[in-house]
C-alpha positions as CSV (number, residue, x, y, z in Angstrom):
1,M,-43.9,8.6,4.1
2,S,-41.7,5.5,4.6
3,E,-38.1,5.2,3.7
4,Q,-37.4,2.6,1.1
5,T,-34.1,0.7,0.9
6,P,-32.9,0.8,-2.7
7,S,-32.9,-2.6,-4.4
8,Y,-29.8,-3.4,-6.4
9,A,-29.8,-6.1,-9.1
10,A,-26.6,-8.1,-9.5
11,L,-24.6,-7.2,-12.5
12,R,-24.3,-9.5,-15.4
13,P,-20.9,-11.3,-15.5
14,S,-19.8,-9.2,-18.5
15,A,-20.7,-6.0,-16.6
16,V,-18.8,-7.3,-13.5
17,S,-15.8,-8.0,-15.8
18,S,-15.9,-4.6,-17.3
19,L,-16.3,-2.9,-13.9
20,A,-13.4,-4.9,-12.6
21,G,-11.2,-3.7,-15.4
22,E,-12.2,-0.1,-15.0
23,L,-11.5,-0.2,-11.2
24,R,-8.2,-1.9,-11.7
25,L,-7.0,0.7,-14.2
26,A,-8.3,3.6,-12.1
27,C,-6.5,2.2,-9.0
28,M,-3.3,1.7,-10.9
29,R,-3.4,5.2,-12.4
30,I,-4.0,6.8,-9.0
31,S,-1.2,4.8,-7.4
32,R,1.2,5.8,-10.2
33,R,0.2,9.4,-9.9
34,V,0.5,9.5,-6.2
35,R,4.0,8.0,-6.4
36,Y,5.0,10.4,-9.2
37,E,3.5,13.6,-7.7
38,S,4.8,13.1,-4.2
39,T,8.4,13.1,-5.6
40,D,9.7,10.9,-2.9
41,S,12.9,9.0,-3.1
42,I,11.6,5.7,-1.9
43,A,11.0,3.1,-4.7
44,P,7.5,1.5,-4.5
45,H,8.8,-2.0,-3.6
46,Q,11.0,-0.4,-0.9
47,F,8.1,1.6,0.5
48,S,6.0,-1.6,0.6
49,V,8.6,-3.5,2.5
50,M,9.2,-0.6,4.9
51,C,5.5,-0.5,5.7
52,R,5.6,-4.3,6.5
53,L,8.5,-3.7,8.8
54,E,6.7,-0.9,10.5
55,E,4.1,-3.4,11.6
56,S,6.9,-5.6,13.1
57,P,10.4,-6.8,12.5
58,R,10.5,-9.8,10.1
59,T,12.9,-12.1,8.4
60,P,13.7,-11.6,4.7
61,G,11.8,-14.9,4.0
62,E,8.7,-13.6,5.7
63,L,8.9,-10.4,3.8
64,A,9.3,-12.3,0.5
65,E,6.2,-14.4,1.3
66,I,4.1,-11.3,2.2
67,E,5.2,-9.3,-0.8
68,R,4.9,-12.3,-3.1
69,V,8.5,-12.1,-4.5
70,S,11.4,-14.4,-4.6
71,A,13.8,-14.7,-1.8
72,P,16.7,-13.4,-3.9
73,S,14.6,-10.4,-4.9
74,M,13.8,-9.6,-1.3
75,T,17.5,-10.1,-0.3
76,R,18.3,-7.3,-2.8
77,T,15.6,-5.1,-1.6
78,V,16.7,-5.5,2.1
79,A,20.3,-4.8,1.0
80,G,19.3,-1.6,-0.7
81,L,17.4,-0.5,2.3
82,A,20.3,-1.3,4.6
83,E,22.7,0.7,2.3
84,R,20.4,3.7,2.8
85,G,20.4,3.3,6.5
86,W,16.7,2.5,6.6
87,V,16.9,-1.0,8.0
88,E,19.1,-2.9,10.4
89,R,19.8,-6.6,10.2
90,A,20.5,-8.7,13.3
91,Q,20.8,-12.4,14.0
92,D,17.6,-14.0,15.3
93,P,18.3,-14.8,19.0
94,T,16.2,-18.0,18.8
95,D,17.5,-19.2,15.4
96,R,21.0,-18.0,14.6
97,R,20.6,-19.1,11.0
98,Q,17.9,-16.4,10.5
99,V,18.3,-12.6,10.1
100,I,15.7,-10.2,11.6
101,V,15.2,-7.0,9.7
102,T,14.0,-3.9,11.6
103,L,13.3,-0.3,10.6
104,T,15.6,2.5,11.7
105,D,14.3,5.8,13.1
106,E,15.4,7.5,9.8
107,A,13.2,5.0,7.9
108,R,10.2,5.8,10.1
109,Q,10.7,9.5,9.4
110,A,11.0,8.8,5.7
111,L,7.7,6.8,5.8
112,K,6.0,9.6,7.7
113,D,7.2,12.2,5.2
114,T,6.2,10.2,2.2
115,R,2.8,9.4,3.5
116,R,2.2,13.1,4.3
117,K,3.1,14.1,0.7
118,R,1.0,11.4,-0.8
119,D,-2.0,12.2,1.4
120,A,-1.7,15.9,0.6
121,W,-1.7,15.2,-3.1
122,M,-4.8,13.0,-2.8
123,A,-6.5,15.5,-0.4
124,V,-6.3,18.3,-2.9
125,R,-8.0,16.2,-5.6
126,V,-10.7,14.8,-3.2
127,G,-11.2,18.4,-1.9
128,H,-12.2,19.5,-5.4
129,L,-15.0,17.0,-5.6
130,D,-18.6,17.9,-4.7
131,P,-20.0,16.5,-1.4
132,E,-21.9,13.7,-3.1
133,E,-18.8,12.5,-4.9
134,Q,-16.9,12.7,-1.7
135,A,-19.5,10.5,0.0
136,V,-19.4,8.0,-2.8
137,L,-15.6,7.8,-2.4
138,Q,-15.9,7.4,1.3
139,R,-18.1,4.3,0.7
140,A,-15.9,3.1,-2.1
141,A,-12.8,3.3,0.1
142,A,-14.3,0.8,2.5
143,I,-15.4,-1.5,-0.3
144,L,-12.0,-1.4,-2.0
145,T,-10.3,-2.1,1.3
146,K,-12.5,-5.2,1.6
147,V,-11.6,-6.3,-1.9
148,A,-7.9,-5.8,-1.2
149,N,-8.1,-7.8,2.0
150,E,-9.7,-10.9,0.4
């Protein structure tokens, strides 16, 4: 008995459009629920900026570009994070007109705690699924990551 690789037909454009809408809504609902259920005190836009700063220190302009927001909006976000003690601003040693924003140790702990709460919430829900559903989600996670990185 030989193994056959399943053949998948491409979806019609209308079916692709419908699937795209369903996926977008499902991802939005999950994102909203994770934020709500984890009861963290970090606003979504602040959390996103903190994750970017975790990768490396950046200027507010770089953050605005990455987050696709205006410079004044990012300036407000950085100011809010600084007020909470989650970021520090310093003059760029190579360009004194620029400010470099870095995370504080307190911010790194807040990120760790928030991720732990969000992951725990999601793990409970995924844990209630049957093994086949879990396997489908494992594959879907890789595909959704690919879509998000395009």
